[in-house]
Structures are given as C-alpha cells and as structure tokens.
C-alpha positions as CSV (number, residue, x, y, z in Angstrom):
1,G,-17.3,-0.1,6.5
2,G,-14.2,1.9,7.2
3,E,-12.8,2.7,10.7
4,D,-14.8,6.0,10.5
5,G,-18.1,4.1,10.0
6,G,-17.9,4.9,6.1
7,E,-17.4,2.6,3.2
8,D,-13.9,1.4,2.6
9,A,-12.0,3.5,0.1
10,F,-9.4,2.8,-2.5
11,P,-6.0,4.2,-1.1
12,C,-4.9,7.4,-2.8
13,S,-1.7,9.4,-2.7
14,F,-1.3,13.2,-2.5
15,A,1.0,12.7,-5.5
16,S,-1.9,11.8,-7.6
17,C,-4.2,14.6,-6.5
18,G,-3.9,16.5,-9.7
19,V,-2.0,19.4,-8.4
20,Q,0.7,20.4,-10.7
21,G,4.3,19.6,-9.3
22,M,2.7,17.7,-6.5
23,A,4.4,14.4,-7.2
24,D,7.8,16.1,-7.1
25,R,7.1,17.3,-3.5
26,T,5.7,14.1,-2.2
27,I,7.2,11.1,-0.2
28,T,4.8,8.1,0.5
29,V,5.9,5.4,2.8
30,N,3.5,2.7,3.5
31,G,3.0,-1.2,4.0
32,F,0.8,-3.9,3.5
33,S,0.1,-5.2,7.0
34,K,-3.1,-3.3,7.6
35,A,-4.3,-2.1,4.2
36,F,-4.3,-5.7,2.9
37,A,-4.4,-7.9,6.1
38,M,-0.8,-9.1,5.4
39,T,0.4,-9.0,9.0
40,G,3.7,-10.7,9.6
41,W,4.9,-10.4,5.9
42,R,7.0,-7.3,6.6
43,V,6.6,-5.8,3.1
44,G,6.5,-2.0,2.8
45,Y,7.2,0.6,0.1
46,L,8.4,4.1,-0.6
47,A,7.4,6.3,-3.4
48,A,9.4,9.6,-3.9
49,P,11.2,11.6,-6.3
50,V,14.1,9.7,-7.9
51,P,16.9,11.5,-5.9
52,I,15.3,10.9,-2.6
53,A,14.3,7.2,-3.4
54,R,17.9,6.5,-4.4
55,A,19.2,8.0,-1.1
56,A,16.7,6.1,0.9
57,A,17.6,2.9,-0.9
58,K,21.3,3.4,0.1
59,I,20.4,3.8,3.7
60,Q,17.8,1.0,3.7
61,S,20.3,-1.5,2.2
62,Q,22.6,-1.1,5.3
63,F,19.8,-1.7,7.9
64,T,17.5,-4.5,6.6
65,S,17.3,-7.5,4.5
66,G,14.9,-7.9,1.6
67,A,11.4,-9.4,1.9
68,S,11.1,-13.0,1.0
69,S,10.1,-13.8,-2.6
70,V,6.9,-15.3,-1.4
71,A,6.1,-12.1,0.3
72,Q,7.0,-9.9,-2.7
73,H,4.8,-12.0,-4.9
74,A,2.0,-11.8,-2.4
75,A,2.3,-8.0,-2.2
76,L,2.2,-7.6,-5.9
77,E,-0.9,-9.7,-6.1
78,A,-2.5,-7.6,-3.5
79,L,-1.7,-4.5,-5.6
80,L,-2.9,-6.0,-8.8
81,I,-6.2,-7.1,-7.2
82,C,-6.6,-3.6,-5.9
83,E,-6.0,-2.1,-9.1
84,E,-8.7,-4.5,-10.7
85,E,-11.3,-3.5,-8.1
86,N,-10.4,0.2,-8.6
87,E,-11.0,-0.2,-12.3
88,R,-14.4,-1.9,-11.6
89,G,-15.4,1.0,-9.4
90,T,-15.9,-1.3,-6.3
91,G,-13.5,0.5,-4.0
92,L,-12.7,-2.9,-2.5
93,R,-9.0,-2.8,-1.5
94,G,-7.8,-6.3,-2.4
95,G,-11.3,-7.7,-3.0
96,A,-14.0,-8.8,-0.8
97,E,-11.9,-11.5,0.8
98,V,-9.2,-9.0,1.8
99,Q,-11.8,-6.6,3.1
100,A,-13.2,-9.3,5.4
101,M,-9.8,-9.9,6.9
102,V,-9.2,-6.2,7.3
103,R,-12.5,-5.8,9.2
104,E,-11.4,-8.7,11.5
105,F,-7.9,-7.1,12.0
106,R,-9.6,-3.8,13.0
107,K,-11.6,-5.5,15.7
108,R,-8.4,-6.4,17.5
C-alpha cells in the first residue's frame, strides 16, 4: 500500500483534472527518485505552459548539466511501464518490481 496505508495510485497532475483552462495555469515539477525508486539517477522534469517552460529551460541550462543518456533512457522506460500499467488498470506505478523497491525505499 501507499504511505497512507492505502493502495499505490497512478500519479496524476492537476493539469489533467478536466477543469477547463487548468493546464494553462499549472506548473508541475517532479523527479524519479522516490516515485520510481531511481535514487541517485538525478532525473527530473518540468511540465508547464510553453512560455514558462522556455524561461525555465534558459535558467536551468546555466545551472546544471544534463542527465546521462543512461539515466534518460531509464526514466523513459519507467514512464512507459507506468503508462502500460495505467492502461491495464493495475495502478502499479512502474510495475510490481518498482513498487517493491518503492516500498523498501519508504522504510528508510
């Protein structure tokens, strides 16, 4: 189960909640460390309206380097597995193996 004792849920963004215009007013910043048990990979993302995303990209490019290609491929695979599990209706973020690692991570 999840941290609150319930079942693990597929992550959802306010931008996809169905409220008209919400995607234009939502900025989502997240990472893969806890959600996909990818600690140490240093992969994250920002989803935002184009003008905000462009401005953030300009700032970010001056402060950090890019994630390694291996980490990028691993993050993509995590998202693809997550999407497959969501389509199956299992709600298992990243599949059973990732959920087992996430549960172990939460124990720490």
